[in-house]
VOPAGU-2260 file (C-alpha; in pm, 1 decimal, decimal comma):
REM VOPAGU-2260
SITE   aa  ch    i         X         Y         Z
SITE  MET   A    0       1,0      -3,5       7,6
SITE  SER   A    1     283,3     235,7      75,2
SITE  HIS   A    2     459,7     168,7    -254,4
SITE  LYS   A    3     139,4     301,6    -440,2
SITE  VAL   A    4     147,2     603,3    -232,6
SITE  GLU   A    5     477,4     686,9    -318,0
SITE  GLU   A    6     420,2     663,8    -697,5
SITE  LEU   A    7     126,6     898,6    -658,6
SITE  VAL   A    8     334,0    1153,7    -487,8
SITE  LYS   A    9     608,1    1127,6    -743,4
SITE  HIS   A   10     355,9    1179,6   -1013,6
SITE  LEU   A   11     174,2    1459,4    -844,9
SITE  ALA   A   12     496,7    1624,9    -710,9
SITE  PRO   A   13     773,9    1511,4    -943,6
SITE  GLU   A   14    1125,2    1609,0    -897,1
SITE  ASP   A   15    1277,7    1935,5   -1085,1
SITE  ASP   A   16    1447,0    1761,1   -1362,9
SITE  VAL   A   17    1126,6    1562,6   -1437,6
SITE  ARG   A   18     919,6    1872,9   -1448,0
SITE  HIS   A   19    1175,1    2033,5   -1690,8
SITE  LEU   A   20    1174,7    1730,3   -1920,1
SITE  ARG   A   21     784,1    1750,8   -1945,1
SITE  SER   A   22     765,6    2125,1   -1997,8
SITE  GLU   A   23    1017,9    2092,0   -2292,7
SITE  VAL   A   24     806,8    1822,2   -2426,2
SITE  GLU   A   25     505,8    2025,3   -2423,7
SITE  ARG   A   26     686,2    2296,9   -2586,1
SITE  LEU   A   27     801,5    2087,0   -2858,2
SITE  LYS   A   28     443,0    1950,4   -2916,3
SITE  LYS   A   29     298,8    2301,0   -2951,1
SITE  ALA   A   30     577,0    2417,8   -3188,1
SITE  LEU   A   31     528,9    2117,1   -3414,6
SITE  SER   A   32     136,9    2183,4   -3396,6
SITE  ASP   A   33     201,1    2543,4   -3506,6
SITE  ARG   A   34     438,7    2430,6   -3784,7
SITE  LYS   A   35     171,9    2217,4   -3920,8
SITE  LYS   A   36     -69,3    2477,9   -3923,0
SITE  ASP   A   37     184,4    2716,8   -4090,2
SITE  SER   A   38     268,5    2459,4   -4358,5
SITE  GLY   A   39    -116,9    2396,1   -4415,0
SITE  LEU   A   40    -167,0    2765,8   -4478,1
SITE  ILE   A   41     139,2    2787,4   -4725,5
SITE  SER   A   42       1,8    2458,5   -4898,4
SITE  GLU   A   43    -341,5    2637,4   -4940,4
SITE  SER   A   44    -169,2    2965,2   -5063,5
SITE  MET   A   45      27,7    2776,7   -5331,5
SITE  VAL   A   46    -275,3    2600,7   -5458,5
SITE  GLU   A   47    -436,4    2957,4   -5497,7
SITE  VAL   A   48    -108,3    3074,4   -5698,2
SITE  LEU   A   49    -104,6    2763,9   -5917,4
SITE  ALA   A   50    -477,5    2805,3   -5989,7
SITE  ALA   A   51    -406,1    3162,9   -6085,7
SITE  ILE   A   52    -122,7    3058,6   -6313,2
SITE  GLU   A   53    -354,2    2805,9   -6487,3
SITE  GLU   A   54    -603,9    3086,1   -6561,3
SITE  ALA   A   55    -340,7    3311,4   -6718,2
SITE  LYS   A   56    -314,7    3280,2   -7101,8
SITE  PRO   A   57      42,5    3317,9   -7272,0
SITE  THR   A   58      53,4    3591,9   -7534,5
SITE  PRO   A   59      85,8    3454,1   -7883,9
SITE  LEU   A   60     426,4    3489,8   -8051,8
SITE  VAL   A   61     437,2    3765,2   -8326,6
SITE  TYR   A   62     753,2    3759,8   -8526,7
SITE  LYS   A   63     851,1    4105,6   -8667,1
SITE  THR   A   64    1099,7    4111,8   -8968,9
SITE  PRO   A   65    1411,6    4323,5   -8831,9
SITE  LYS   A   66    1474,5    4656,9   -9009,8
SITE  SER   A   67    1767,1    4667,2   -9255,1
SITE  LEU   A   68    2057,9    4819,6   -9117,7
SITE  LYS   A   69    2147,3    5184,6   -9217,8
SITE  VAL   A   70    2497,4    5280,6   -9106,8
SITE  GLU   A   71    2548,6    5669,0   -9127,8
SITE  ARG   A   72    2881,1    5669,7   -8933,4
SITE  PRO   A   73    3156,2    5411,2   -9053,7
SITE  VAL   A   74    3378,5    5254,2   -8772,1
SITE  VAL   A   75    3761,6    5212,6   -8814,1
SITE  LEU   A   76    3941,3    4891,0   -8739,6
SITE  VAL   A   77    4267,6    4961,1   -8542,9
SITE  ALA   A   78    4562,5    4709,3   -8553,0
SITE  HIS   A   79    4833,5    4757,2   -8293,9
SITE  ALA   A   80    5166,0    4610,4   -8399,5
SITE  THR   A   81    5435,1    4611,3   -8135,6
SITE  ASP   A   82    5728,3    4427,9   -8011,3
SITE  TRP   A   83    5797,9    4209,5   -8276,8
SITE  HIS   A   84    6173,4    4138,4   -8160,1
SITE  ILE   A   85    6277,6    4012,4   -8504,1
SITE  GLY   A   86    6612,3    3808,9   -8456,9
SITE  GLU   A   87    6533,4    3703,9   -8103,6
SITE  VAL   A   88    6537,2    3319,1   -8037,6
SITE  VAL   A   89    6377,1    3152,2   -7749,0
SITE  GLN   A   90    6451,7    2767,9   -7723,4
SITE  PRO   A   91    6153,3    2576,9   -7567,2
SITE  GLU   A   92    6386,6    2384,3   -7334,7
SITE  HIS   A   93    6524,1    2712,4   -7172,5
SITE  VAL   A   94    6181,6    2832,8   -7069,3
SITE  GLU   A   95    6033,0    2495,8   -6962,9
SITE  GLU   A   96    5845,3    2470,5   -7280,0
SITE  PHE   A   97    5654,7    2777,1   -7208,0
SITE  GLY   A   98    5697,0    2916,8   -7562,8
SITE  SER   A   99    5931,3    2951,9   -7852,7
SITE  ALA   A  100    6042,8    3221,1   -8089,4
SITE  ASN   A  101    6230,1    3252,3   -8394,3
SITE  PHE   A  102    6206,1    3443,1   -8747,7
SITE  ALA   A  103    5995,1    3132,8   -8906,5
SITE  LEU   A  104    5746,3    3168,0   -8615,8
SITE  ALA   A  105    5751,8    3559,2   -8641,9
SITE  GLN   A  106    5655,8    3524,4   -8994,6
SITE  ALA   A  107    5364,1    3261,4   -8936,0
SITE  ARG   A  108    5241,4    3467,9   -8656,9
SITE  VAL   A  109    5224,3    3790,4   -8853,2
SITE  GLU   A  110    5035,9    3614,9   -9131,1
SITE  LYS   A  111    4796,3    3451,4   -8855,3
SITE  PHE   A  112    4746,9    3817,7   -8720,0
SITE  ALA   A  113    4677,4    3967,0   -9073,6
SITE  GLY   A  114    4413,1    3676,1   -9138,5
SITE  ASN   A  115    4241,8    3747,7   -8809,3
SITE  LEU   A  116    4215,2    4111,0   -8876,5
SITE  ILE   A  117    4055,1    4037,6   -9221,1
SITE  ARG   A  118    3806,8    3793,3   -9086,0
SITE  SER   A  119    3738,8    4048,5   -8791,5
SITE  ALA   A  120    3665,5    4323,0   -9035,5
SITE  GLU   A  121    3425,7    4084,7   -9254,8
SITE  LEU   A  122    3229,7    3975,3   -8956,8
SITE  ALA   A  123    3183,4    4344,5   -8826,1
SITE  ARG   A  124    3062,8    4428,1   -9156,2
SITE  ALA   A  125    2738,6    4251,5   -9107,2
SITE  SER   A  126    2662,6    4543,2   -8865,4
SITE  TYR   A  127    2902,0    4826,0   -8941,8
SITE  ALA   A  128    3061,6    4989,8   -9253,8
SITE  VAL   A  129    3426,2    4934,8   -9192,4
SITE  PRO   A  130    3624,6    5104,8   -9484,4
SITE  THR   A  131    3926,5    5204,3   -9307,7
SITE  LEU   A  132    4202,6    5014,0   -9128,4
SITE  HIS   A  133    4433,7    5201,9   -8909,1
SITE  VAL   A  134    4781,7    5033,5   -8825,3
SITE  VAL   A  135    4971,7    5178,9   -8524,7
SITE  GLY   A  136    5316,6    5037,1   -8461,7
SITE  THR   A  137    5491,1    5100,9   -8134,1
SITE  ALA   A  138    5842,1    4983,0   -8189,1
SITE  ASP   A  139    6065,9    4724,0   -8072,2
SITE  TRP   A  140    6082,6    4590,0   -8397,4
SITE  VAL   A  141    6415,2    4418,4   -8373,7
SITE  SER   A  142    6596,1    4192,9   -8095,7
SITE  GLY   A  143    6865,1    4444,3   -8130,0
SITE  GLY   A  144    7199,2    4435,2   -7925,8
SITE  ILE   A  145    7158,5    4630,4   -7609,8
SITE  HIS   A  146    7231,1    4316,5   -7385,7
SITE  GLU   A  147    7526,5    4102,5   -7398,1
SITE  GLU   A  148    7324,2    3787,6   -7405,4
SITE  LEU   A  149    7113,2    3915,4   -7705,4
SITE  ILE   A  150    7435,3    3974,5   -7911,5
SITE  ARG   A  151    7544,6    3618,1   -7834,8
SITE  THR   A  152    7203,1    3431,6   -7896,2
SITE  ASN   A  153    7028,9    3655,0   -8173,0
SITE  GLU   A  154    6949,4    3465,2   -8485,2
SITE  PHE   A  155    7124,3    3695,6   -8714,6
SITE  PRO   A  156    7305,8    4039,4   -8667,2
SITE  GLU   A  157    7119,3    4368,3   -8608,0
SITE  PRO   A  158    7145,3    4501,2   -8962,0
SITE  VAL   A  159    6994,0    4175,3   -9094,6
SITE  GLN   A  160    6720,2    4197,5   -8805,8
SITE  ALA   A  161    6617,2    4546,8   -8938,8
SITE  VAL   A  162    6597,3    4449,7   -9307,0
SITE  LYS   A  163    6391,9    4132,4   -9242,8
SITE  SER   A  164    6163,4    4336,0   -8985,4
SITE  GLY   A  165    6126,4    4597,4   -9226,3
SITE  TYR   A  166    5997,7    4360,4   -9520,9
SITE  LEU   A  167    5800,9    4159,7   -9276,9
SITE  LEU   A  168    5602,2    4502,6   -9183,8
SITE  GLY   A  169    5559,7    4604,8   -9530,3
SITE  ALA   A  170    5424,6    4236,0   -9623,7
SITE  PHE   A  171    5183,5    4285,5   -9340,8
SITE  ILE   A  172    5054,1    4587,0   -9459,2
SITE  GLU   A  173    5043,7    4458,1   -9818,8
SITE  ARG   A  174    4849,3    4175,5   -9710,7
SITE  LEU   A  175    4581,8    4375,8   -9538,4
SITE  ALA   A  176    4550,4    4657,5   -9815,2
SITE  PRO   A  177    4316,7    4481,9  -10054,1
SITE  HIS   A  178    4034,9    4427,7   -9803,2
SITE  PHE   A  179    4002,3    4792,3   -9711,7
SITE  GLU   A  180    3917,7    5117,5   -9898,1
SITE  SER   A  181    4190,4    5287,1   -9720,1
SITE  VAL   A  182    4476,4    5193,0   -9472,9
SITE  VAL   A  183    4653,4    5445,9   -9270,1
SITE  VAL   A  184    4982,0    5364,2   -9109,3
SITE  ASP   A  185    5146,0    5535,3   -8802,0
SITE  VAL   A  186    5494,4    5379,5   -8734,2
SITE  LEU   A  187    5717,4    5478,4   -8442,3
SITE  PRO   A  188    6072,2    5356,4   -8483,2
SITE  ALA   A  189    6200,9    5421,1   -8120,4
SITE  GLY   A  190    6193,2    5139,9   -7889,9
SITE  ASN   A  191    6438,4    5030,8   -7629,8
SITE  HIS   A  192    6560,2    4723,5   -7823,4
SITE  ASP   A  193    6564,5    4920,8   -8153,8
SITE  ARG   A  194    6831,4    5176,5   -8023,9
SITE  ILE   A  195    7180,3    5155,9   -8149,2
SITE  THR   A  196    7335,7    5328,7   -7861,3
SITE  ARG   A  197    7362,4    5128,6   -7531,2
SITE  LYS   A  198    7220,4    5398,4   -7311,5
SITE  PRO   A  199    6858,5    5549,1   -7415,0
SITE  GLN   A  200    6903,5    5851,2   -7645,8
SITE  ALA   A  201    6641,0    6123,7   -7616,7
SITE  SER   A  202    6756,9    6358,3   -7884,5
SITE  GLU   A  203    6728,9    6204,0   -8225,9
SITE  GLY   A  204    6655,6    5875,0   -8042,9
SITE  ALA   A  205    6410,1    5764,8   -8325,4
SITE  LEU   A  206    6668,9    5858,8   -8608,5
SITE  ASN   A  207    6962,8    5664,2   -8450,7
SITE  SER   A  208    6781,8    5327,0   -8422,1
SITE  TRP   A  209    6756,8    5024,0   -8628,5
SITE  GLY   A  210    6356,9    5109,3   -8591,4
SITE  TYR   A  211    6416,6    5385,1   -8843,6
SITE  VAL   A  212    6562,9    5141,5   -9092,2
SITE  VAL   A  213    6253,3    4899,6   -9044,8
SITE  GLY   A  214    6017,7    5201,7   -9095,4
SITE  LYS   A  215    6196,3    5322,1   -9414,8
SITE  ILE   A  216    6217,9    4978,1   -9577,5
SITE  ALA   A  217    5831,2    4928,4   -9499,0
SITE  GLU   A  218    5754,5    5269,0   -9626,6
SITE  GLN   A  219    5938,9    5166,3   -9957,6
SITE  TYR   A  220    5774,5    4821,4   -9963,0
SITE  VAL   A  221    5419,1    4994,2   -9957,7
SITE  SER   A  222    5492,1    5307,8  -10162,8
SITE  ARG   A  223    5303,7    5193,5  -10465,7
SITE  LEU   A  224    4984,8    5091,5  -10283,6
SITE  ARG   A  225    4752,1    5392,4  -10378,0
SITE  ASN   A  226    4514,6    5313,7  -10099,9
SITE  VAL   A  227    4800,1    5312,4   -9825,8
SITE  LYS   A  228    4888,8    5640,6   -9636,8
SITE  TYR   A  229    5205,0    5563,8   -9442,0
SITE  ARG   A  230    5348,3    5803,8   -9174,4
SITE  LEU   A  231    5704,5    5753,3   -9011,8
SITE  HIS   A  232    5724,4    5948,3   -8708,8
SITE  VAL   A  233    6071,1    6066,7   -8579,8
SITE  GLY   A  234    6005,3    6140,1   -8210,8
SITE  LEU   A  235    5977,5    5929,2   -7923,1
SITE  SER   A  236    5602,7    5994,7   -7907,0
SITE  THR   A  237    5337,1    6146,4   -8108,3
SITE  VAL   A  238    4945,7    6209,4   -8113,0
SITE  ILE   A  239    4734,0    6065,2   -8388,8
SITE  GLU   A  240    4370,2    6072,5   -8480,5
SITE  VAL   A  241    4141,4    5782,3   -8552,1
SITE  ASN   A  242    3804,2    5832,3   -8641,3
SITE  GLY   A  243    3751,2    6142,4   -8408,2
SITE  ARG   A  244    3972,2    5985,0   -8110,5
SITE  ARG   A  245    4304,4    6097,2   -8044,9
SITE  TYR   A  246    4590,6    5858,2   -7913,0
SITE  LEU   A  247    4924,8    5954,9   -7765,9
SITE  ILE   A  248    5136,7    5653,8   -7888,0
SITE  ALA   A  249    5488,5    5562,0   -7761,4
SITE  HIS   A  250    5678,7    5256,6   -7686,7
SITE  GLY   A  251    5643,2    5260,5   -7309,5
SITE  ASP   A  252    5993,6    5192,4   -7221,8
SITE  GLY   A  253    6029,3    5528,1   -7008,6
SITE  ILE   A  254    5776,7    5411,0   -6769,0
SITE  GLN   A  255    5943,9    5232,5   -6473,7
SITE  GLY   A  256    5823,1    4906,5   -6324,6
SITE  THR   A  257    5925,8    4564,5   -6230,3
SITE  TRP   A  258    5787,8    4205,1   -6245,1
SITE  GLY   A  259    5471,6    4313,6   -6479,2
SITE  ILE   A  260    5252,7    4606,4   -6593,7
SITE  PRO   A  261    5347,4    4928,2   -6377,2
SITE  TYR   A  262    5006,9    5062,0   -6325,3
SITE  TYR   A  263    5092,5    5349,7   -6100,5
SITE  GLY   A  264    5389,3    5449,0   -6343,5
SITE  ILE   A  265    5156,6    5452,4   -6651,5
SITE  GLU   A  266    4905,5    5661,5   -6450,3
SITE  ARG   A  267    5162,8    5906,8   -6338,7
SITE  GLN   A  268    5301,8    5932,9   -6689,8
SITE  LYS   A  269    4932,8    5988,0   -6807,9
SITE  GLN   A  270    4890,9    6269,3   -6553,1
SITE  LYS   A  271    5224,1    6430,9   -6654,7
SITE  GLU   A  272    5143,1    6410,8   -7030,7
SITE  ALA   A  273    4785,9    6556,0   -6964,1
SITE  MET   A  274    4923,0    6850,0   -6748,8
SITE  ALA   A  275    5191,0    6923,3   -7031,4
SITE  ARG   A  276    4945,8    6952,8   -7282,8
SITE  MET   A  277    4670,3    7123,7   -7111,4
SITE  ASN   A  278    4720,1    7460,0   -7225,3
SITE  MET   A  279    4849,4    7357,7   -7566,7
SITE  ASP   A  280    4662,4    7354,4   -7898,7
SITE  ALA   A  281    4405,6    7097,3   -7915,2
SITE  SER   A  282    4597,2    6902,5   -8161,2
SITE  LYS   A  283    4835,9    6806,3   -7883,4
SITE  HIS   A  284    4556,6    6682,1   -7627,9
SITE  PHE   A  285    4477,7    6322,1   -7612,9
SITE  ASP   A  286    4194,8    6059,2   -7531,6
SITE  LYS   A  287    4421,4    5758,6   -7456,3
SITE  ILE   A  288    4770,3    5642,9   -7432,6
SITE  VAL   A  289    4857,6    5352,3   -7677,6
SITE  ILE   A  290    5193,8    5177,9   -7574,2
SITE  GLY   A  291    5364,1    4850,2   -7602,4
SITE  HIS   A  292    5690,5    4722,9   -7438,5
SITE  PHE   A  293    5537,0    4528,7   -7142,1
SITE  HIS   A  294    5432,6    4234,4   -7356,5
SITE  SER   A  295    5081,5    4175,4   -7198,3
SITE  ALA   A  296    4796,6    4339,3   -7369,4
SITE  LEU   A  297    4554,2    4554,0   -7156,2
SITE  ASP   A  298    4241,4    4779,1   -7242,3
SITE  HIS   A  299    4205,2    5054,4   -6975,3
SITE  GLU   A  300    3964,1    5350,1   -6976,4
SITE  HIS   A  301    4279,1    5588,9   -7025,7
SITE  TRP   A  302    4544,1    5375,4   -7179,8
SITE  MET   A  303    4598,4    5052,5   -7384,9
SITE  ILE   A  304    4891,6    4822,3   -7406,0
SITE  GLY   A  305    4984,0    4592,3   -7690,1
SITE  GLY   A  306    5113,0    4239,7   -7661,4
SITE  SER   A  307    5442,9    4099,3   -7830,4
SITE  LEU   A  308    5518,0    3867,3   -8116,4
SITE  THR   A  309    5786,5    3639,6   -7922,3
SITE  GLY   A  310    5596,7    3575,4   -7591,4
SITE  THR   A  311    5785,6    3431,5   -7287,0
SITE  ASN   A  312    6154,0    3450,1   -7326,0
SITE  ALA   A  313    6436,0    3346,0   -7088,9
SITE  PHE   A  314    6456,7    3658,6   -6898,6
SITE  ASP   A  315    6064,1    3669,8   -6851,9
SITE  HIS   A  316    6086,3    3316,9   -6737,8
SITE  LYS   A  317    6356,2    3376,6   -6495,3
SITE  CYS   A  318    6127,7    3664,2   -6336,9
SITE  GLY   A  319    5819,1    3449,3   -6317,5
SITE  ARG   A  320    5637,0    3624,6   -6602,6
SITE  HIS   A  321    5473,9    3453,9   -6870,0
SITE  SER   A  322    5247,4    3582,6   -7167,9
SITE  ARG   A  323    5167,1    3394,2   -7504,0
SITE  PRO   A  324    5240,4    3565,0   -7839,0
SITE  HIS   A  325    4962,9    3800,2   -7919,4
SITE  GLN   A  326    4884,3    4109,7   -8092,1
SITE  THR   A  327    4559,3    4344,8   -8033,0
SITE  SER   A  328    4291,3    4526,9   -8239,0
SITE  TRP   A  329    3995,7    4730,0   -8168,6
SITE  PHE   A  330    3708,9    4920,8   -8336,2
SITE  VAL   A  331    3666,9    5294,4   -8332,4
SITE  HIS   A  332    3319,9    5463,3   -8342,5
SITE  PRO   A  333    3302,2    5847,8   -8407,9
SITE  GLU   A  334    3079,1    5897,6   -8134,1
SITE  HIS   A  335    3091,5    5603,0   -7884,5
SITE  GLY   A  336    3469,5    5556,6   -7900,3
SITE  GLU   A  337    3664,3    5222,6   -7869,1
SITE  PHE   A  338    3489,8    4878,4   -7863,8
SITE  GLY   A  339    3567,3    4518,6   -7936,9
SITE  PHE   A  340    3912,6    4518,6   -7793,2
SITE  THR   A  341    4070,9    4172,7   -7889,7
SITE  ARG   A  342    4373,6    3990,1   -7799,1
SITE  TRP   A  343    4468,4    3777,8   -8085,3
SITE  TRP   A  344    4665,5    3479,3   -7956,6
SITE  LEU   A  345    4924,6    3367,9   -8206,4
């Protein structure tokens, strides 16, 4: 009898931990019940939504023939040729098979670049009129002999490099000329590899360089092409106009940097050039800077960098830099500016 009394007492007055567990069970039961109610309400709402969707009738498809294009303002295709380094040899085994370079490869790559430009113009003509090609050359046409290792490893001597590079540049322009109503060519002779002196030469640096020989040979090569306007500049930089846009073109070797593209150095150069030209005649102003030298192409709001024909060489590999052989192009609209910037991997 006493045993039953004890059980009754425990049920009516349980210990603290038992009371806590019972309270927790009741709380969970209520939460589960509320959840079921909420789920039921959601299900009812979804049924109403689905019913509304079934009542909606899709709009019948009506095809409208697009209007034929009427182009009032033609665009210009710009081909940026830079850093060909004709004469340089890159042995694949010296750069862990990251690349290779020699004159035969350079010829094939220039031919591929020209073919890509032609196809790009043909494709663009489905939407635009592209009567003009503008070739911009920003130097380092030859490997040169500014370093001891280049003198020892070049494929042929500097005068031969210049002659072969000049003919290659002329052949490049000749290959493109039949595909455009007009071809404008602006060539800079002065790059760091083009120079004849060991140290950079500011005064007459463009004249005292193998790049000048390259430019004059190419000029003679295309002299009979009536739709080609060829300009060989004798300064280290110059402003050119392309379909209403003004480019300050230079090689870029005066901009200091290590291990890659010196973004801050280019920004400083841009600001200095802009300040120097601010109060000059409008013909000295520019919209963008176009340079080469860094062998890695880039399209920036205020400046553009071209690629190189050689790609990674032994010095690049030593520094941990790598870039495939490439050149660049873009289109210029007279109102909207640049579009269609392309790296042509070669």
